[in-house]
RODO-2510 file (C-alpha; in nm, 4 decimals, decimal comma):
residues 298
     n   res          X          Y          Z
     1     m     6,3089    13,4581     8,0740
     2     y     6,5600    13,6669     8,2660
     3     t     6,5663    13,4135     8,5495
     4     i     6,6213    13,1220     8,3083
     5     t     6,9095    13,3098     8,1456
     6     r     7,0675    13,3734     8,4849
     7     l     7,0312    13,0064     8,5798
     8     l     7,1888    12,8965     8,2554
     9     a     7,4752    13,1403     8,3056
    10     l     7,5243    13,0160     8,6624
    11     a     7,5229    12,6547     8,5433
    12     l     7,7824    12,7377     8,2783
    13     i     8,0026    12,9097     8,5362
    14     l     7,9782    12,6073     8,7667
    15     v     8,0638    12,3670     8,4846
    16     l     8,3591    12,5757     8,3713
    17     g     8,4733    12,6155     8,7321
    18     g     8,4501    12,2399     8,7881
    19     l     8,6464    12,1723     8,4718
    20     g     8,9088    12,4230     8,5805
    21     i     8,9458    12,2554     8,9205
    22     f     8,9638    11,9128     8,7561
    23     w     9,2308    12,0373     8,5142
    24     f     9,4353    12,1822     8,7994
    25     v     9,4224    11,8895     9,0427
    26     t     9,4902    11,6284     8,7736
    27     a     9,7897    11,8102     8,6243
    28     p    10,1035    11,5939     8,5825
    29     r    10,3614    11,6830     8,8475
    30     t    10,7311    11,6183     8,7946
    31     m    11,0262    11,5854     9,0311
    32     p    11,1809    11,9084     9,1659
    33     d    11,4034    12,0709     8,9056
    34     d    11,7251    12,0120     9,1030
    35     t    11,6657    11,6390     9,1687
    36     f    11,8974    11,5175     8,8931
    37     a    12,1167    11,8253     8,8578
    38     g    12,4865    11,7433     8,8539
    39     l    12,4408    11,3651     8,8582
    40     s    12,6790    11,1691     8,6390
    41     g    12,5686    10,8169     8,5478
    42     d    12,7881    10,5078     8,5596
    43     a    12,6898    10,2363     8,3093
    44     t    12,8481     9,9552     8,5136
    45     r    12,6399    10,0410     8,8168
    46     g    12,3464    10,1053     8,5861
    47     e    12,3542     9,7458     8,4641
    48     q    12,2851     9,6249     8,8184
    49     v    11,9945     9,8720     8,8430
    50     f    11,8673     9,7446     8,5080
    51     w    11,8466     9,3842     8,6282
    52     a    11,7126     9,4726     8,9729
    53     a    11,4378     9,6850     8,8139
    54     g    11,3382     9,4108     8,5700
    55     c    11,3474     9,6355     8,2635
    56     a    11,4019     9,3528     8,0156
    57     s    11,1112     9,1510     8,1542
    58     c    10,8636     9,4057     8,0224
    59     h    11,0409     9,5929     7,7465
    60     a    11,2181     9,3165     7,5538
    61     a    11,0197     9,1872     7,2588
    62     p    10,7879     8,8953     7,3424
    63     g    10,9812     8,5679     7,3302
    64     a    11,3251     8,7326     7,3261
    65     e    11,6041     8,5177     7,4692
    66     g    11,9707     8,5654     7,5518
    67     d    12,1269     8,8868     7,4261
    68     d    11,8039     8,9715     7,2421
    69     r    11,6572     9,0598     7,5829
    70     l    11,8798     9,3667     7,5761
    71     v    11,6988     9,4979     7,2678
    72     l    11,4222     9,6919     7,4417
    73     a    11,1842     9,7072     7,1470
    74     g    10,8691     9,6678     7,3588
    75     g    10,5427     9,5158     7,2456
    76     k    10,4637     9,2861     7,5365
    77     g    10,0976     9,3000     7,6389
    78     f     9,9625     9,3158     7,9943
    79     a     9,5955     9,2245     8,0256
    80     s     9,3913     9,3765     8,3079
    81     d     9,0376     9,4676     8,4067
    82     f     9,0954     9,8087     8,2469
    83     g     9,2259     9,6887     7,9110
    84     t     9,5522     9,5601     7,7673
    85     f     9,8597     9,7748     7,8122
    86     r    10,1594     9,7480     7,5788
    87     a    10,5171     9,8011     7,6912
    88     p    10,6772    10,0703     7,4728
    89     n    11,0086    10,0746     7,2945
    90     i    11,2661    10,2174     7,5377
    91     s    11,5768    10,1442     7,3318
    92     p    11,8123    10,4338     7,2464
    93     s    11,6501    10,5048     6,9099
    94     d    11,4141    10,7664     6,7707
    95     a    11,1343    10,5116     6,8164
    96     g    11,2385    10,4736     7,1796
    97     i    11,3984    10,7124     7,4250
    98     a    11,6846    10,8599     7,2226
    99     g    11,7275    11,2173     7,3340
   100     w    11,5787    11,1623     7,6789
   101     s    11,7703    11,3285     7,9597
   102     v    11,8260    11,1765     8,3024
   103     a    11,5458    11,4023     8,4264
   104     d    11,3112    11,2713     8,1540
   105     l    11,3788    10,9136     8,2627
   106     g    11,3495    11,0098     8,6272
   107     n    11,0136    11,1808     8,5814
   108     a    10,8851    10,8809     8,3876
   109     m    10,9996    10,6298     8,6482
   110     m    10,9430    10,8267     8,9683
   111     r    10,6372    11,0342     8,8791
   112     g    10,4743    10,8556     8,5859
   113     v    10,5033    11,1616     8,3613
   114     s    10,6276    11,1573     8,0007
   115     p    10,8698    11,4147     7,8555
   116     s    10,5702    11,5714     7,6802
   117     g    10,3893    11,6109     8,0124
   118     a    10,1340    11,3283     7,9889
   119     h    10,0453    11,0776     8,2586
   120     y    10,1631    10,7206     8,2176
   121     y     9,9324    10,4355     8,3111
   122     p    10,0332    10,2617     8,6354
   123     a    10,0845     9,9367     8,4449
   124     f    10,4298    10,0971     8,4340
   125     p    10,5270    10,0534     8,8030
   126     y    10,6200    10,4117     8,8819
   127     t    10,4317    10,3774     9,2095
   128     s    10,7228    10,1554     9,3172
   129     y    11,0022    10,3313     9,1294
   130     a    10,8950    10,6510     9,3061
   131     k    11,1186    10,5366     9,5940
   132     a    11,4260    10,4984     9,3703
   133     d    11,7512    10,6807     9,4384
   134     p    11,8049    10,9536     9,1749
   135     q    12,1648    10,8344     9,1363
   136     d    12,0346    10,4922     9,0355
   137     i    11,8194    10,6600     8,7714
   138     a    12,1260    10,8393     8,6343
   139     d    12,3218    10,5126     8,6303
   140     l    12,0366    10,3291     8,4582
   141     h    12,0175    10,6026     8,1961
   142     a    12,3901    10,5627     8,1298
   143     f    12,3506    10,1864     8,0831
   144     v    12,0410    10,1946     7,8630
   145     t    12,2124    10,4313     7,6206
   146     t    12,4745    10,1576     7,5588
   147     l    12,2147     9,8987     7,4514
   148     p    12,1189     9,8129     7,0916
   149     a    11,8738    10,0469     6,9227
   150     s    11,5477     9,9261     6,7710
   151     d    11,3281    10,1174     6,5282
   152     t    11,0204     9,9097     6,6142
   153     p    10,7304    10,1499     6,6778
   154     s    10,5613    10,1307     7,0187
   155     l    10,2188     9,9695     7,0033
   156     p     9,9135    10,1581     7,1342
   157     h     9,7372    10,0477     7,4493
   158     e     9,4040     9,8723     7,4037
   159     v     9,2064    10,0717     7,6600
   160     g     8,8479    10,1878     7,6197
   161     f     8,6474    10,4782     7,7609
   162     p     8,6726    10,6176     8,0264
   163     f     9,0157    10,4712     8,1044
   164     n     9,1603    10,6191     7,7855
   165     i     9,1255    10,9702     7,9336
   166     r     9,4833    11,0107     8,0514
   167     r     9,4159    11,3294     8,2424
   168     s     9,1979    11,1353     8,4860
   169     l     9,5102    10,9483     8,5986
   170     g     9,5962    11,2611     8,7929
   171     g     9,2995    11,1823     9,0152
   172     w     9,4137    10,8210     9,0467
   173     k     9,7553    10,9415     9,1573
   174     m     9,5987    11,1655     9,4213
   175     l     9,4273    10,8597     9,5678
   176     f     9,6954    10,5927     9,5402
   177     f    10,0356    10,7357     9,4519
   178     s    10,2806    10,7587     9,7406
   179     d    10,6558    10,7377     9,7825
   180     d    10,6308    10,6256    10,1468
   181     w    10,7910    10,2981    10,2521
   182     v    10,5606    10,0174    10,3617
   183     m    10,8235     9,8787    10,5978
   184     t    10,8723    10,2014    10,7904
   185     d    11,1462    10,0688    11,0192
   186     a    11,4328     9,8963    10,8407
   187     a    11,6450     9,8340    11,1475
   188     t    11,9649     9,7141    10,9781
   189     p    12,1571     9,8073    10,6640
   190     q    12,0664     9,4670    10,5173
   191     l    11,6949     9,5238    10,5767
   192     e    11,7215     9,8738    10,4342
   193     r    11,8815     9,7324    10,1198
   194     g    11,6223     9,4558    10,0995
   195     r    11,3411     9,7067    10,1384
   196     y    11,4879     9,9136     9,8560
   197     l    11,5160     9,6143     9,6249
   198     v    11,1692     9,4743     9,7027
   199     e    10,9596     9,7883     9,7457
   200     a    11,1346    10,0143     9,4940
   201     l    11,3482     9,8683     9,2157
   202     g    11,2135     9,5118     9,2202
   203     h    10,8502     9,6365     9,2465
   204     c    10,7493     9,2935     9,3842
   205     a    10,4238     9,4236     9,5295
   206     e    10,2929     9,5204     9,1869
   207     c    10,2180     9,1520     9,1288
   208     h    10,2150     8,9950     9,4758
   209     t     9,9818     9,2433     9,6509
   210     p     9,6053     9,2535     9,5861
   211     r     9,4415     9,5656     9,4464
   212     n     9,1156     9,7459     9,5080
   213     a     8,8476     9,8075     9,2470
   214     l     9,0329    10,1115     9,1092
   215     g     9,3672     9,9350     9,0828
   216     g     9,5319    10,0741     9,3967
   217     l     9,7494     9,8405     9,6033
   218     d     9,5939     9,7044     9,9239
   219     t     9,8946     9,7628    10,1490
   220     a     9,7137     9,5988    10,4434
   221     r     9,7749     9,2706    10,2594
   222     w    10,1272     9,3552    10,1489
   223     l    10,2785     9,0711     9,9431
   224     g     9,9878     8,8500    10,0487
   225     g     9,9109     8,7188     9,7004
   226     a     9,6677     8,8396     9,4362
   227     p     9,4569     8,7277     9,1416
   228     s     9,6488     8,7305     8,8163
   229     p     9,5549     9,0472     8,6211
   230     d     9,4843     8,8418     8,3094
   231     g     9,2213     8,6417     8,4977
   232     r     9,4138     8,3148     8,4794
   233     g     9,5142     8,1772     8,8181
   234     s     9,6695     8,3676     9,1048
   235     i    10,0021     8,5095     9,2191
   236     p    10,1263     8,3569     9,5454
   237     n    10,1499     8,4927     9,8962
   238     i    10,5221     8,5432     9,9679
   239     t    10,4976     8,6559    10,3298
   240     p    10,6147     8,4372    10,6225
   241     g    10,2509     8,3433    10,6801
   242     k    10,2549     8,1301    10,3662
   243     l    10,6121     8,0974    10,2473
   244     d    10,7675     7,8630    10,5040
   245     w    11,0908     7,8124    10,3109
   246     t    11,4275     7,8612    10,4784
   247     d    11,6533     8,1533    10,3916
   248     v    11,8644     7,9179    10,1817
   249     d    11,5541     7,7913     9,9980
   250     i    11,4417     8,1414     9,9043
   251     a    11,7880     8,2527     9,7964
   252     a    11,8308     7,9424     9,5789
   253     y    11,4895     7,9962     9,4195
   254     l    11,5648     8,3584     9,3343
   255     k    11,8983     8,2650     9,1767
   256     t    11,8064     7,9393     9,0023
   257     g    11,4261     7,9178     8,9823
   258     f    11,4177     7,5793     9,1563
   259     t    11,1944     7,5258     9,4599
   260     p    11,2807     7,3004     9,7551
   261     d    11,0375     7,0452     9,6026
   262     f    11,2355     7,0428     9,2741
   263     d    10,9676     7,2371     9,0909
   264     s    11,0739     7,5362     8,8814
   265     a    10,9580     7,8928     8,8311
   266     g    10,7296     7,9538     8,5361
   267     g    10,5516     8,2404     8,3664
   268     e    10,6504     8,5904     8,4713
   269     m    10,8488     8,4572     8,7678
   270     a    11,0890     8,2816     8,5317
   271     e    11,1748     8,6255     8,3943
   272     v    11,2260     8,7583     8,7461
   273     v    11,4705     8,4761     8,8183
   274     q    11,6642     8,5633     8,5026
   275     n    11,6970     8,9170     8,6350
   276     m    11,7855     8,8133     8,9891
   277     s    12,0584     8,5807     8,8650
   278     h    12,2580     8,8917     8,7685
   279     l    12,2516     9,0357     9,1222
   280     p    12,5285     8,9822     9,3788
   281     d    12,4678     8,7354     9,6622
   282     e    12,4470     9,0139     9,9188
   283     d    12,1507     9,1656     9,7345
   284     i    11,9742     8,8279     9,7220
   285     d    12,0386     8,7847    10,0955
   286     a    11,8949     9,1326    10,1593
   287     i    11,5779     9,0438     9,9680
   288     v    11,5445     8,7242    10,1719
   289     a    11,5887     8,9167    10,4978
   290     y    11,3162     9,1603    10,3939
   291     l    11,0711     8,8847    10,2984
   292     k    11,1291     8,7147    10,6330
   293     s    11,0596     9,0412    10,8163
   294     v    10,7315     9,1607    10,6642
   295     p    10,4067     9,0909    10,8552
   296     a    10,2636     8,7473    10,7860
   297     i     9,9464     8,7285    10,5793
   298     e     9,7671     8,3997    10,6387
***
């Protein structure tokens, strides 16, 4: 009896110890406290960040057009193998992000951590925004606070067990979250800018790069195309191994949505084109230069 009691006590200690380790290693981790200290946002610059980051594509209400795309009421659904994720309200209202500081927005975008200290699901592309410049976050914050407020409540995600255990996302981040550049050598200022727009703000890889079974990006096939998360069709390879368009072709497509064959962008890419149309020509040219420089995936 004494031995059984000791074994049970040892088992309990091991379980509690394991839970303690799990709780520690999966804890949400925010940016250093001084990251956003002293930064003053500029709404004019923030508007360019807003379009480059594609905020309206996800956070505008489904079907919104024109100026209604600036009402960031949320509600759009994103189907995946893990469930359907819903974009939240991020308008400057009590139902959205009214009261958020620059640091709150920065921790959400660059670390996937909410102001209350919970993990966000990586359907929100913080794995790309992690490379953002803190000044751009401050500028974006300044711009978003000028947009119309919406009192529409955020819809809950439709995610079942075990993916609804948010704390486990800390383990996912340990495996797949990195703020390292994929293109490690951006040899010119134009390539550096293109890398920033594609890998960070534009988060192009979130759609155009395949993922492993746990949802981590397969960087060995960077921008090499991927199955559509909703199970319908595929997202194209946009590396030089497949995309044989000229620089002028790519730039025109990003600005107008028209291909060299007189086809037009559809689906999610149509939204991307709407965003890109707000960017200056030099940013479009930088994106083109980056796409022409990444390793070809056949």
